[in-house]
N, CA, C and O atoms as a Tinker XYZ file with bonds, in Angstrom:
   520  protein
     1  N     72.734000   56.256000   79.369000    73     2
     2  CA    73.776000   57.258000   79.290000    64     1     3
     3  C     73.188000   58.627000   78.917000    63     2     4     5
     4  O     73.607000   59.655000   79.449000    81     3
     5  N     72.217000   58.629000   78.000000    73     3     6
     6  CA    71.602000   59.883000   77.589000    64     5     7
     7  C     70.845000   60.526000   78.746000    63     6     8     9
     8  O     70.840000   61.750000   78.883000    81     7
     9  N     70.213000   59.713000   79.569000    73     7    10
    10  CA    69.473000   60.238000   80.713000    64     9    11
    11  C     70.405000   60.898000   81.728000    63    10    12    13
    12  O     70.078000   61.936000   82.302000    81    11
    13  N     71.545000   60.295000   81.937000    73    11    14
    14  CA    72.513000   60.858000   82.879000    64    13    15
    15  C     73.039000   62.193000   82.354000    63    14    16    17
    16  O     73.164000   63.156000   83.110000    81    15
    17  N     73.345000   62.247000   81.053000    73    15    18
    18  CA    73.811000   63.499000   80.461000    64    17    19
    19  C     72.742000   64.584000   80.550000    63    18    20    21
    20  O     73.045000   65.733000   80.870000    81    19
    21  N     71.499000   64.222000   80.268000    73    19    22
    22  CA    70.399000   65.178000   80.355000    64    21    23
    23  C     70.229000   65.679000   81.789000    63    22    24    25
    24  O     70.019000   66.871000   82.011000    81    23
    25  N     70.318000   64.779000   82.750000    73    23    26
    26  CA    70.208000   65.152000   84.158000    64    25    27
    27  C     71.335000   66.101000   84.568000    63    26    28    29
    28  O     71.091000   67.077000   85.277000    81    27
    29  N     72.544000   65.829000   84.136000    73    27    30
    30  CA    73.674000   66.700000   84.442000    64    29    31
    31  C     73.500000   68.084000   83.832000    63    30    32    33
    32  O     73.809000   69.087000   84.475000    81    31
    33  N     73.018000   68.148000   82.620000    73    31    34
    34  CA    72.796000   69.448000   81.971000    64    33    35
    35  C     71.751000   70.248000   82.721000    63    34    36    37
    36  O     71.933000   71.445000   82.944000    81    35
    37  N     70.663000   69.610000   83.113000    73    35    38
    38  CA    69.608000   70.299000   83.865000    64    37    39
    39  C     70.134000   70.786000   85.208000    63    38    40    41
    40  O     69.830000   71.908000   85.613000    81    39
    41  N     70.909000   69.976000   85.900000    73    39    42
    42  CA    71.474000   70.379000   87.196000    64    41    43
    43  C     72.429000   71.560000   87.047000    63    42    44    45
    44  O     72.430000   72.464000   87.883000    81    43
    45  N     73.219000   71.559000   86.017000    73    43    46
    46  CA    74.153000   72.667000   85.796000    64    45    47
    47  C     73.386000   73.953000   85.499000    63    46    48    49
    48  O     73.737000   75.020000   86.003000    81    47
    49  N     72.347000   73.853000   84.688000    73    47    50
    50  CA    71.540000   75.038000   84.374000    64    49    51
    51  C     70.839000   75.575000   85.619000    63    50    52    53
    52  O     70.782000   76.787000   85.827000    81    51
    53  N     70.314000   74.691000   86.431000    73    51    54
    54  CA    69.646000   75.134000   87.656000    64    53    55
    55  C     70.629000   75.760000   88.639000    63    54    56    57
    56  O     70.293000   76.735000   89.311000    81    55
    57  N     71.811000   75.225000   88.729000    73    55    58
    58  CA    72.815000   75.783000   89.633000    64    57    59
    59  C     73.267000   77.159000   89.153000    63    58    60    61
    60  O     73.557000   78.033000   89.969000    81    59
    61  N     73.330000   77.355000   87.859000    73    59    62
    62  CA    73.741000   78.640000   87.307000    64    61    63
    63  C     72.689000   79.723000   87.451000    63    62    64    65
    64  O     73.017000   80.909000   87.423000    81    63
    65  N     71.450000   79.340000   87.601000    73    63    66
    66  CA    70.360000   80.313000   87.693000    64    65    67
    67  C     70.093000   80.795000   89.113000    63    66    68    69
    68  O     69.336000   81.746000   89.302000    81    67
    69  N     70.677000   80.182000   90.084000    73    67    70
    70  CA    70.401000   80.600000   91.460000    64    69    71
    71  C     71.061000   81.936000   91.745000    63    70    72    73
    72  O     72.150000   82.219000   91.246000    81    71
    73  N     70.397000   82.755000   92.548000    73    71    74
    74  CA    70.872000   84.110000   92.845000    64    73    75
    75  C     71.462000   84.187000   94.252000    63    74    76    77
    76  O     71.116000   85.096000   95.006000    81    75
    77  N     72.299000   83.304000   94.607000    73    75    78
    78  CA    72.885000   83.335000   95.939000    64    77    79
    79  C     74.189000   84.104000   95.894000    63    78    80    81
    80  O     74.949000   84.010000   94.930000    81    79
    81  N     74.437000   84.857000   96.937000    73    79    82
    82  CA    75.719000   85.516000   96.989000    64    81    83
    83  C     75.679000   86.877000   97.643000    63    82    84    85
    84  O     74.625000   87.397000   98.010000    81    83
    85  N     76.856000   87.425000   97.771000    73    83    86
    86  CA    77.036000   88.730000   98.366000    64    85    87
    87  C     78.009000   89.509000   97.495000    63    86    88    89
    88  O     79.057000   89.003000   97.094000    81    87
    89  N     77.638000   90.746000   97.215000    73    87    90
    90  CA    78.496000   91.614000   96.411000    64    89    91
    91  C     78.705000   92.901000   97.197000    63    90    92    93
    92  O     77.746000   93.604000   97.517000    81    91
    93  N     79.959000   93.204000   97.506000    73    91    94
    94  CA    80.284000   94.399000   98.284000    64    93    95
    95  C     81.324000   95.195000   97.516000    63    94    96    97
    96  O     82.332000   94.651000   97.064000    81    95
    97  N     81.070000   96.483000   97.373000    73    95    98
    98  CA    82.042000   97.385000   96.753000    64    97    99
    99  C     82.457000   98.417000   97.783000    63    98   100   101
   100  O     81.620000   98.972000   98.496000    81    99
   101  N     83.749000   98.669000   97.856000    73    99   102
   102  CA    84.295000   99.566000   98.864000    64   101   103
   103  C     85.124000  100.644000   98.176000    63   102   104   105
   104  O     86.037000  100.339000   97.409000    81   103
   105  N     84.802000  101.911000   98.455000    73   103   106
   106  CA    85.559000  103.037000   97.902000    64   105   107
   107  C     86.240000  103.830000   99.006000    63   106   108   109
   108  O     86.577000  104.998000   98.808000    81   107
   109  N     86.447000  103.218000  100.160000    73   107   110
   110  CA    87.012000  103.907000  101.307000    64   109   111
   111  C     88.183000  103.112000  101.870000    63   110   112   113
   112  O     88.615000  102.114000  101.294000    81   111
   113  N     88.686000  103.580000  103.012000    73   111   114
   114  CA    89.768000  102.881000  103.702000    64   113   115
   115  C     89.253000  101.807000  104.650000    63   114   116   117
   116  O     90.046000  101.054000  105.216000    81   115
   117  N     87.944000  101.724000  104.832000    73   115   118
   118  CA    87.357000  100.734000  105.728000    64   117   119
   119  C     87.485000   99.341000  105.131000    63   118   120   121
   120  O     87.536000   99.177000  103.912000    81   119
   121  N     87.536000   98.346000  105.998000    73   119   122
   122  CA    87.635000   96.960000  105.562000    64   121   123
   123  C     86.255000   96.425000  105.191000    63   122   124   125
   124  O     85.308000   96.576000  105.963000    81   123
   125  N     86.132000   95.814000  104.040000    73   123   126
   126  CA    84.837000   95.290000  103.613000    64   125   127
   127  C     84.610000   93.845000  104.052000    63   126   128   129
   128  O     83.491000   93.342000  103.954000    81   127
   129  N     85.644000   93.177000  104.530000    73   127   130
   130  CA    85.520000   91.776000  104.910000    64   129   131
   131  C     84.526000   91.583000  106.052000    63   130   132   133
   132  O     83.781000   90.604000  106.070000    81   131
   133  N     84.513000   92.517000  107.008000    73   131   134
   134  CA    83.587000   92.420000  108.136000    64   133   135
   135  C     82.142000   92.523000  107.640000    63   134   136   137
   136  O     81.273000   91.790000  108.112000    81   135
   137  N     81.884000   93.417000  106.704000    73   135   138
   138  CA    80.542000   93.577000  106.142000    64   137   139
   139  C     80.125000   92.321000  105.382000    63   138   140   141
   140  O     78.992000   91.861000  105.524000    81   139
   141  N     81.016000   91.768000  104.589000    73   139   142
   142  CA    80.717000   90.533000  103.870000    64   141   143
   143  C     80.388000   89.405000  104.842000    63   142   144   145
   144  O     79.457000   88.631000  104.621000    81   143
   145  N     81.153000   89.324000  105.904000    73   143   146
   146  CA    80.946000   88.274000  106.902000    64   145   147
   147  C     79.567000   88.400000  107.552000    63   146   148   149
   148  O     78.881000   87.397000  107.748000    81   147
   149  N     79.160000   89.622000  107.886000    73   147   150
   150  CA    77.848000   89.849000  108.502000    64   149   151
   151  C     76.729000   89.453000  107.543000    63   150   152   153
   152  O     75.774000   88.789000  107.945000    81   151
   153  N     76.841000   89.855000  106.287000    73   151   154
   154  CA    75.791000   89.562000  105.311000    64   153   155
   155  C     75.701000   88.075000  104.987000    63   154   156   157
   156  O     74.605000   87.542000  104.815000    81   155
   157  N     76.839000   87.408000  104.904000    73   155   158
   158  CA    76.845000   85.976000  104.595000    64   157   159
   159  C     76.402000   85.122000  105.781000    63   158   160   161
   160  O     75.894000   84.017000  105.592000    81   159
   161  N     76.590000   85.624000  106.991000    73   159   162
   162  CA    76.279000   84.834000  108.178000    64   161   163
   163  C     74.782000   84.678000  108.417000    63   162   164   165
   164  O     74.361000   83.727000  109.075000    81   163
   165  N     73.979000   85.586000  107.898000    73   163   166
   166  CA    72.534000   85.512000  108.128000    64   165   167
   167  C     71.915000   84.476000  107.191000    63   166   168   169
   168  O     72.018000   84.587000  105.969000    81   167
   169  N     71.273000   83.468000  107.781000    73   167   170
   170  CA    70.673000   82.387000  106.999000    64   169   171
   171  C     69.445000   82.834000  106.210000    63   170   172   173
   172  O     69.068000   82.179000  105.238000    81   171
   173  N     68.825000   83.925000  106.609000    73   171   174
   174  CA    67.622000   84.405000  105.937000    64   173   175
   175  C     67.941000   85.157000  104.642000    63   174   176   177
   176  O     67.066000   85.315000  103.791000    81   175
   177  N     69.170000   85.616000  104.489000    73   175   178
   178  CA    69.552000   86.428000  103.331000    64   177   179
   179  C     69.968000   85.518000  102.183000    63   178   180   181
   180  O     70.856000   84.675000  102.313000    81   179
   181  N     69.294000   85.720000  101.056000    73   179   182
   182  CA    69.569000   84.945000   99.848000    64   181   183
   183  C     70.578000   85.669000   98.957000    63   182   184   185
   184  O     71.469000   85.053000   98.373000    81   183
   185  N     70.417000   86.996000   98.866000    73   183   186
   186  CA    71.272000   87.818000   98.015000    64   185   187
   187  C     71.469000   89.161000   98.701000    63   186   188   189
   188  O     70.524000   89.727000   99.251000    81   187
   189  N     72.685000   89.668000   98.671000    73   187   190
   190  CA    72.972000   90.964000   99.292000    64   189   191
   191  C     73.926000   91.755000   98.408000    63   190   192   193
   192  O     74.892000   91.223000   97.859000    81   191
   193  N     73.620000   93.050000   98.289000    73   191   194
   194  CA    74.463000   93.974000   97.538000    64   193   195
   195  C     74.707000   95.167000   98.447000    63   194   196   197
   196  O     73.759000   95.777000   98.942000    81   195
   197  N     75.979000   95.507000   98.672000    73   195   198
   198  CA    76.308000   96.605000   99.582000    64   197   199
   199  C     77.387000   97.488000   98.977000    63   198   200   201
   200  O     78.261000   97.032000   98.239000    81   199
   201  N     77.294000   98.772000   99.319000    73   199   202
   202  CA    78.247000   99.761000   98.828000    64   201   203
   203  C     78.731000  100.597000  100.008000    63   202   204   205
   204  O     77.929000  101.131000  100.773000    81   203
   205  N     80.051000  100.703000  100.147000    73   203   206
   206  CA    80.648000  101.564000  101.166000    64   205   207
   207  C     81.260000  102.751000  100.417000    63   206   208   209
   208  O     82.179000  102.588000   99.615000    81   207
   209  N     80.736000  103.939000  100.693000    73   207   210
   210  CA    81.205000  105.152000  100.007000    64   209   211
   211  C     81.230000  106.294000  101.002000    63   210   212   213
   212  O     80.225000  106.579000  101.652000    81   211
   213  N     82.376000  106.950000  101.122000    73   211   214
   214  CA    82.601000  108.049000  102.059000    64   213   215
   215  C     82.147000  107.645000  103.458000    63   214   216   217
   216  O     82.769000  106.770000  104.062000    81   215
   217  N     81.101000  108.241000  103.988000    73   215   218
   218  CA    80.624000  107.917000  105.339000    64   217   219
   219  C     79.307000  107.145000  105.303000    63   218   220   221
   220  O     78.539000  107.186000  106.264000    81   219
   221  N     79.042000  106.443000  104.205000    73   219   222
   222  CA    77.771000  105.752000  104.013000    64   221   223
   223  C     77.985000  104.271000  103.717000    63   222   224   225
   224  O     78.926000  103.888000  103.023000    81   223
   225  N     77.102000  103.461000  104.251000    73   223   226
   226  CA    76.970000  102.068000  103.828000    64   225   227
   227  C     75.518000  101.908000  103.424000    63   226   228   229
   228  O     74.610000  102.178000  104.210000    81   227
   229  N     75.307000  101.471000  102.205000    73   227   230
   230  CA    73.944000  101.194000  101.746000    64   229   231
   231  C     73.908000   99.745000  101.276000    63   230   232   233
   232  O     74.747000   99.313000  100.486000    81   231
   233  N     72.921000   99.000000  101.774000    73   231   234
   234  CA    72.822000   97.580000  101.457000    64   233   235
   235  C     71.391000   97.232000  101.085000    63   234   236   237
   236  O     70.443000   97.642000  101.755000    81   235
   237  N     71.251000   96.482000  100.023000    73   235   238
   238  CA    69.968000   95.924000   99.614000    64   237   239
   239  C     70.041000   94.423000   99.754000    63   238   240   241
   240  O     71.027000   93.804000   99.354000    81   239
   241  N     69.000000   93.831000  100.321000    73   239   242
   242  CA    69.014000   92.390000  100.543000    64   241   243
   243  C     67.772000   91.757000   99.940000    63   242   244   245
   244  O     66.730000   92.400000   99.813000    81   243
   245  N     67.895000   90.498000   99.572000    73   243   246
   246  CA    66.756000   89.678000   99.161000    64   245   247
   247  C     66.735000   88.491000  100.113000    63   246   248   249
   248  O     67.734000   87.789000  100.270000    81   247
   249  N     65.589000   88.276000  100.745000    73   247   250
   250  CA    65.466000   87.220000  101.742000    64   249   251
   251  C     64.926000   85.949000  101.109000    63   250   252   253
   252  O     64.356000   85.976000  100.019000    81   251
   253  N     65.112000   84.840000  101.805000    73   251   254
   254  CA    64.582000   83.561000  101.354000    64   253   255
   255  C     63.063000   83.617000  101.290000    63   254   256   257
   256  O     62.436000   84.455000  101.939000    81   255
   257  N     62.486000   82.740000  100.520000    73   255   258
   258  CA    61.042000   82.735000  100.296000    64   257   259
   259  C     60.257000   82.615000  101.591000    63   258   260   261
   260  O     59.270000   83.328000  101.778000    81   259
   261  N     60.668000   81.742000  102.477000    73   259   262
   262  CA    59.915000   81.516000  103.705000    64   261   263
   263  C     60.137000   82.611000  104.746000    63   262   264   265
   264  O     59.457000   82.634000  105.772000    81   263
   265  N     61.069000   83.503000  104.498000    73   263   266
   266  CA    61.351000   84.603000  105.421000    64   265   267
   267  C     60.760000   85.925000  104.955000    63   266   268   269
   268  O     61.004000   86.955000  105.583000    81   267
   269  N     60.007000   85.924000  103.893000    73   267   270
   270  CA    59.543000   87.175000  103.287000    64   269   271
   271  C     58.592000   87.964000  104.178000    63   270   272   273
   272  O     58.455000   89.176000  104.009000    81   271
   273  N     57.937000   87.302000  105.121000    73   271   274
   274  CA    57.032000   88.018000  106.018000    64   273   275
   275  C     57.780000   88.723000  107.140000    63   274   276   277
   276  O     57.194000   89.508000  107.885000    81   275
   277  N     59.064000   88.443000  107.260000    73   275   278
   278  CA    59.901000   89.051000  108.302000    64   277   279
   279  C     60.969000   89.960000  107.700000    63   278   280   281
   280  O     62.003000   90.193000  108.326000    81   279
   281  N     60.735000   90.472000  106.504000    73   279   282
   282  CA    61.756000   91.265000  105.808000    64   281   283
   283  C     62.211000   92.471000  106.616000    63   282   284   285
   284  O     63.410000   92.734000  106.705000    81   283
   285  N     61.288000   93.198000  107.197000    73   283   286
   286  CA    61.660000   94.400000  107.944000    64   285   287
   287  C     62.484000   94.053000  109.174000    63   286   288   289
   288  O     63.449000   94.747000  109.496000    81   287
   289  N     62.108000   92.987000  109.860000    73   287   290
   290  CA    62.842000   92.569000  111.062000    64   289   291
   291  C     64.260000   92.113000  110.703000    63   290   292   293
   292  O     65.220000   92.438000  111.402000    81   291
   293  N     64.378000   91.369000  109.627000    73   291   294
   294  CA    65.693000   90.893000  109.188000    64   293   295
   295  C     66.579000   92.072000  108.797000    63   294   296   297
   296  O     67.756000   92.114000  109.155000    81   295
   297  N     66.009000   93.036000  108.060000    73   295   298
   298  CA    66.779000   94.222000  107.664000    64   297   299
   299  C     67.195000   95.039000  108.881000    63   298   300   301
   300  O     68.315000   95.546000  108.930000    81   299
   301  N     66.301000   95.172000  109.870000    73   299   302
   302  CA    66.637000   95.922000  111.085000    64   301   303
   303  C     67.738000   95.224000  111.874000    63   302   304   305
   304  O     68.633000   95.886000  112.400000    81   303
   305  N     67.685000   93.897000  111.963000    73   303   306
   306  CA    68.730000   93.150000  112.677000    64   305   307
   307  C     70.083000   93.300000  111.992000    63   306   308   309
   308  O     71.105000   93.495000  112.651000    81   307
   309  N     70.081000   93.209000  110.666000    73   307   310
   310  CA    71.335000   93.385000  109.926000    64   309   311
   311  C     71.881000   94.795000  110.102000    63   310   312   313
   312  O     73.091000   94.987000  110.227000    81   311
   313  N     70.989000   95.778000  110.111000    73   311   314
   314  CA    71.419000   97.164000  110.293000    64   313   315
   315  C     72.103000   97.340000  111.642000    63   314   316   317
   316  O     73.130000   98.012000  111.731000    81   315
   317  N     71.546000   96.743000  112.693000    73   315   318
   318  CA    72.153000   96.833000  114.024000    64   317   319
   319  C     73.537000   96.195000  114.043000    63   318   320   321
   320  O     74.469000   96.746000  114.628000    81   319
   321  N     73.672000   95.038000  113.407000    73   319   322
   322  CA    74.968000   94.356000  113.373000    64   321   323
   323  C     76.007000   95.178000  112.607000    63   322   324   325
   324  O     77.161000   95.281000  113.023000    81   323
   325  N     75.586000   95.757000  111.494000    73   323   326
   326  CA    76.517000   96.553000  110.685000    64   325   327
   327  C     76.898000   97.834000  111.421000    63   326   328   329
   328  O     78.058000   98.246000  111.388000    81   327
   329  N     75.928000   98.467000  112.084000    73   327   330
   330  CA    76.228000   99.683000  112.859000    64   329   331
   331  C     77.198000   99.380000  113.993000    63   330   332   333
   332  O     78.036000  100.213000  114.338000    81   331
   333  N     77.085000   98.195000  114.569000    73   331   334
   334  CA    78.007000   97.801000  115.642000    64   333   335
   335  C     79.428000   97.606000  115.091000    63   334   336   337
   336  O     80.406000   97.955000  115.752000    81   335
   337  N     79.533000   97.054000  113.890000    73   335   338
   338  CA    80.840000   96.825000  113.272000    64   337   339
   339  C     81.448000   98.108000  112.710000    63   338   340   341
   340  O     82.669000   98.267000  112.706000    81   339
   341  N     80.601000   99.022000  112.238000    73   339   342
   342  CA    81.042000  100.286000  111.651000    64   341   343
   343  C     80.324000  101.437000  112.355000    63   342   344   345
   344  O     79.407000  102.023000  111.779000    81   343
   345  N     80.712000  101.772000  113.575000    73   343   346
   346  CA    79.965000  102.768000  114.351000    64   345   347
   347  C     80.042000  104.200000  113.812000    63   346   348   349
   348  O     79.170000  105.014000  114.117000    81   347
   349  N     81.045000  104.516000  113.032000    73   347   350
   350  CA    81.196000  105.890000  112.549000    64   349   351
   351  C     80.634000  106.109000  111.136000    63   350   352   353
   352  O     80.861000  107.161000  110.538000    81   351
   353  N     79.905000  105.122000  110.603000    73   351   354
   354  CA    79.299000  105.256000  109.284000    64   353   355
   355  C     77.773000  105.274000  109.383000    63   354   356   357
   356  O     77.194000  104.681000  110.293000    81   355
   357  N     77.131000  105.961000  108.437000    73   355   358
   358  CA    75.670000  105.951000  108.347000    64   357   359
   359  C     75.261000  104.697000  107.583000    63   358   360   361
   360  O     75.710000  104.476000  106.458000    81   359
   361  N     74.414000  103.881000  108.191000    73   359   362
   362  CA    74.047000  102.594000  107.613000    64   361   363
   363  C     72.593000  102.611000  107.164000    63   362   364   365
   364  O     71.707000  103.045000  107.900000    81   363
   365  N     72.362000  102.135000  105.951000    73   363   366
   366  CA    71.014000  101.964000  105.419000    64   365   367
   367  C     70.907000  100.543000  104.885000    63   366   368   369
   368  O     71.676000  100.142000  104.011000    81   367
   369  N     69.950000   99.782000  105.413000    73   367   370
   370  CA    69.712000   98.413000  104.962000    64   369   371
   371  C     68.231000   98.291000  104.624000    63   370   372   373
   372  O     67.371000   98.711000  105.399000    81   371
   373  N     67.943000   97.714000  103.462000    73   371   374
   374  CA    66.552000   97.561000  103.047000    64   373   375
   375  C     66.363000   96.227000  102.338000    63   374   376   377
   376  O     67.242000   95.764000  101.611000    81   375
   377  N     65.210000   95.624000  102.559000    73   375   378
   378  CA    64.849000   94.384000  101.883000    64   377   379
   379  C     63.964000   94.662000  100.673000    63   378   380   381
   380  O     63.406000   93.735000  100.087000    81   379
   381  N     63.834000   95.920000  100.299000    73   379   382
   382  CA    63.037000   96.306000   99.144000    64   381   383
   383  C     63.792000   95.963000   97.858000    63   382   384   385
   384  O     64.979000   96.264000   97.734000    81   383
   385  N     63.116000   95.346000   96.924000    73   383   386
   386  CA    63.756000   94.928000   95.667000    64   385   387
   387  C     64.279000   96.116000   94.871000    63   386   388   389
   388  O     65.314000   96.011000   94.212000    81   387
   389  N     63.579000   97.236000   94.924000    73   387   390
   390  CA    64.012000   98.408000   94.164000    64   389   391
   391  C     65.338000   98.939000   94.694000    63   390   392   393
   392  O     66.194000   99.357000   93.914000    81   391
   393  N     65.514000   98.925000   96.008000    73   391   394
   394  CA    66.781000   99.364000   96.604000    64   393   395
   395  C     67.905000   98.428000   96.175000    63   394   396   397
   396  O     68.997000   98.880000   95.833000    81   395
   397  N     67.641000   97.133000   96.194000    73   395   398
   398  CA    68.631000   96.151000   95.765000    64   397   399
   399  C     69.035000   96.389000   94.313000    63   398   400   401
   400  O     70.223000   96.413000   93.994000    81   399
   401  N     68.067000   96.561000   93.449000    73   399   402
   402  CA    68.364000   96.754000   92.024000    64   401   403
   403  C     69.081000   98.071000   91.759000    63   402   404   405
   404  O     70.023000   98.107000   90.967000    81   403
   405  N     68.655000   99.152000   92.405000    73   403   406
   406  CA    69.292000  100.453000   92.200000    64   405   407
   407  C     70.734000  100.452000   92.718000    63   406   408   409
   408  O     71.616000  101.039000   92.091000    81   407
   409  N     70.975000   99.807000   93.842000    73   407   410
   410  CA    72.334000   99.727000   94.389000    64   409   411
   411  C     73.230000   98.919000   93.458000    63   410   412   413
   412  O     74.375000   99.294000   93.204000    81   411
   413  N     72.708000   97.822000   92.957000    73   411   414
   414  CA    73.493000   97.001000   92.041000    64   413   415
   415  C     73.772000   97.748000   90.734000    63   414   416   417
   416  O     74.874000   97.664000   90.192000    81   415
   417  N     72.790000   98.465000   90.238000    73   415   418
   418  CA    72.963000   99.249000   89.023000    64   417   419
   419  C     74.022000  100.341000   89.229000    63   418   420   421
   420  O     74.842000  100.599000   88.348000    81   419
   421  N     73.990000  100.967000   90.392000    73   419   422
   422  CA    74.970000  102.008000   90.720000    64   421   423
   423  C     76.375000  101.429000   90.758000    63   422   424   425
   424  O     77.314000  102.044000   90.252000    81   423
   425  N     76.526000  100.253000   91.351000    73   423   426
   426  CA    77.841000   99.621000   91.439000    64   425   427
   427  C     78.363000   99.213000   90.061000    63   426   428   429
   428  O     79.569000   99.247000   89.819000    81   427
   429  N     77.467000   98.832000   89.169000    73   427   430
   430  CA    77.885000   98.413000   87.838000    64   429   431
   431  C     78.315000   99.582000   86.953000    63   430   432   433
   432  O     79.115000   99.400000   86.036000    81   431
   433  N     77.790000  100.785000   87.219000    73   431   434
   434  CA    78.126000  101.947000   86.395000    64   433   435
   435  C     79.572000  102.392000   86.565000    63   434   436   437
   436  O     80.191000  102.860000   85.610000    81   435
   437  N     80.105000  102.253000   87.748000    73   435   438
   438  CA    81.489000  102.639000   88.055000    64   437   439
   439  C     81.745000  104.134000   87.913000    63   438   440   441
   440  O     82.892000  104.538000   87.724000    81   439
   441  N     80.722000  104.955000   87.998000    73   439   442
   442  CA    80.888000  106.411000   87.963000    64   441   443
   443  C     80.946000  106.916000   89.401000    63   442   444   445
   444  O     79.932000  107.334000   89.959000    81   443
   445  N     82.109000  106.878000   89.986000    73   443   446
   446  CA    82.262000  107.178000   91.406000    64   445   447
   447  C     81.936000  108.622000   91.756000    63   446   448   449
   448  O     81.605000  108.910000   92.906000    81   447
   449  N     82.018000  109.524000   90.809000    73   447   450
   450  CA    81.679000  110.914000   91.096000    64   449   451
   451  C     80.170000  111.108000   91.253000    63   450   452   453
   452  O     79.739000  112.123000   91.799000    81   451
   453  N     79.377000  110.175000   90.795000    73   451   454
   454  CA    77.917000  110.241000   90.904000    64   453   455
   455  C     77.374000  109.481000   92.114000    63   454   456   457
   456  O     76.174000  109.534000   92.383000    81   455
   457  N     78.228000  108.784000   92.838000    73   455   458
   458  CA    77.773000  107.938000   93.952000    64   457   459
   459  C     77.013000  108.726000   95.013000    63   458   460   461
   460  O     75.963000  108.278000   95.475000    81   459
   461  N     77.517000  109.882000   95.404000    73   459   462
   462  CA    76.869000  110.661000   96.461000    64   461   463
   463  C     75.434000  111.011000   96.116000    63   462   464   465
   464  O     74.537000  110.857000   96.944000    81   463
   465  N     75.216000  111.478000   94.909000    73   463   466
   466  CA    73.874000  111.862000   94.444000    64   465   467
   467  C     72.956000  110.648000   94.375000    63   466   468   469
   468  O     71.810000  110.707000   94.821000    81   467
   469  N     73.450000  109.562000   93.825000    73   467   470
   470  CA    72.638000  108.351000   93.671000    64   469   471
   471  C     72.314000  107.712000   95.020000    63   470   472   473
   472  O     71.228000  107.162000   95.198000    81   471
   473  N     73.243000  107.779000   95.965000    73   471   474
   474  CA    72.979000  107.227000   97.295000    64   473   475
   475  C     71.844000  107.991000   97.960000    63   474   476   477
   476  O     71.003000  107.392000   98.629000    81   475
   477  N     71.813000  109.305000   97.783000    73   475   478
   478  CA    70.705000  110.100000   98.331000    64   477   479
   479  C     69.377000  109.681000   97.714000    63   478   480   481
   480  O     68.363000  109.611000   98.409000    81   479
   481  N     69.375000  109.406000   96.419000    73   479   482
   482  CA    68.158000  108.954000   95.747000    64   481   483
   483  C     67.703000  107.599000   96.286000    63   482   484   485
   484  O     66.511000  107.382000   96.504000    81   483
   485  N     68.634000  106.707000   96.494000    73   483   486
   486  CA    68.294000  105.379000   97.018000    64   485   487
   487  C     67.763000  105.494000   98.439000    63   486   488   489
   488  O     66.813000  104.804000   98.807000    81   487
   489  N     68.374000  106.364000   99.239000    73   487   490
   490  CA    67.898000  106.556000  100.614000    64   489   491
   491  C     66.487000  107.151000  100.625000    63   490   492   493
   492  O     65.700000  106.859000  101.525000    81   491
   493  N     66.166000  107.979000   99.634000    73   491   494
   494  CA    64.806000  108.521000   99.559000    64   493   495
   495  C     63.800000  107.426000   99.201000    63   494   496   497
   496  O     62.648000  107.483000   99.630000    81   495
   497  N     64.221000  106.437000   98.426000    73   495   498
   498  CA    63.357000  105.288000   98.125000    64   497   499
   499  C     63.062000  104.519000   99.408000    63   498   500   501
   500  O     61.932000  104.082000   99.626000    81   499
   501  N     64.066000  104.355000  100.250000    73   499   502
   502  CA    63.879000  103.651000  101.525000    64   501   503
   503  C     62.890000  104.397000  102.399000    63   502   504   505
   504  O     62.032000  103.780000  103.030000    81   503
   505  N     63.001000  105.724000  102.443000    73   503   506
   506  CA    62.087000  106.512000  103.267000    64   505   507
   507  C     60.664000  106.463000  102.736000    63   506   508   509
   508  O     59.717000  106.510000  103.521000    81   507
   509  N     60.491000  106.371000  101.428000    73   507   510
   510  CA    59.163000  106.239000  100.828000    64   509   511
   511  C     58.467000  104.968000  101.296000    63   510   512   513
   512  O     57.264000  104.966000  101.554000    81   511
   513  N     59.223000  103.908000  101.401000    73   511   514
   514  CA    58.660000  102.606000  101.726000    64   513   515
   515  C     58.227000  102.496000  103.179000    63   514   516   517
   516  O     57.349000  101.693000  103.496000    81   515
   517  N     58.818000  103.279000  104.064000    73   515   518
   518  CA    58.481000  103.172000  105.485000    64   517   519
   519  C     57.356000  104.068000  105.878000    63   518   520
   520  O     56.960000  104.087000  107.043000    81   519
């Protein structure tokens, strides 16, 4: 009985530590469900954080371990899909960890008046990497 309880505790802890999911924040009239669907549909994406603000979509992704050598290709494919779904918005997608962390940090701050400035900073990080 003790072994079963120990096994259950370990399984619960391991399940809680996994970083799977998609987080999308929308500050516009555009529908975010389509963006969530695109990000969740890709099997290579482990974690995705996206922000829709004014005329911008910025997304940071983390790919699965075995897909890490194809990060740029995966990000480019996702960018094409998102641009097709949202043709009138400027789309930025990056598999860089710093972009993912900065986007998530921006979303957690909830200072919407600072979004424009911070998005420009994040986009400059993307340009540095290329």
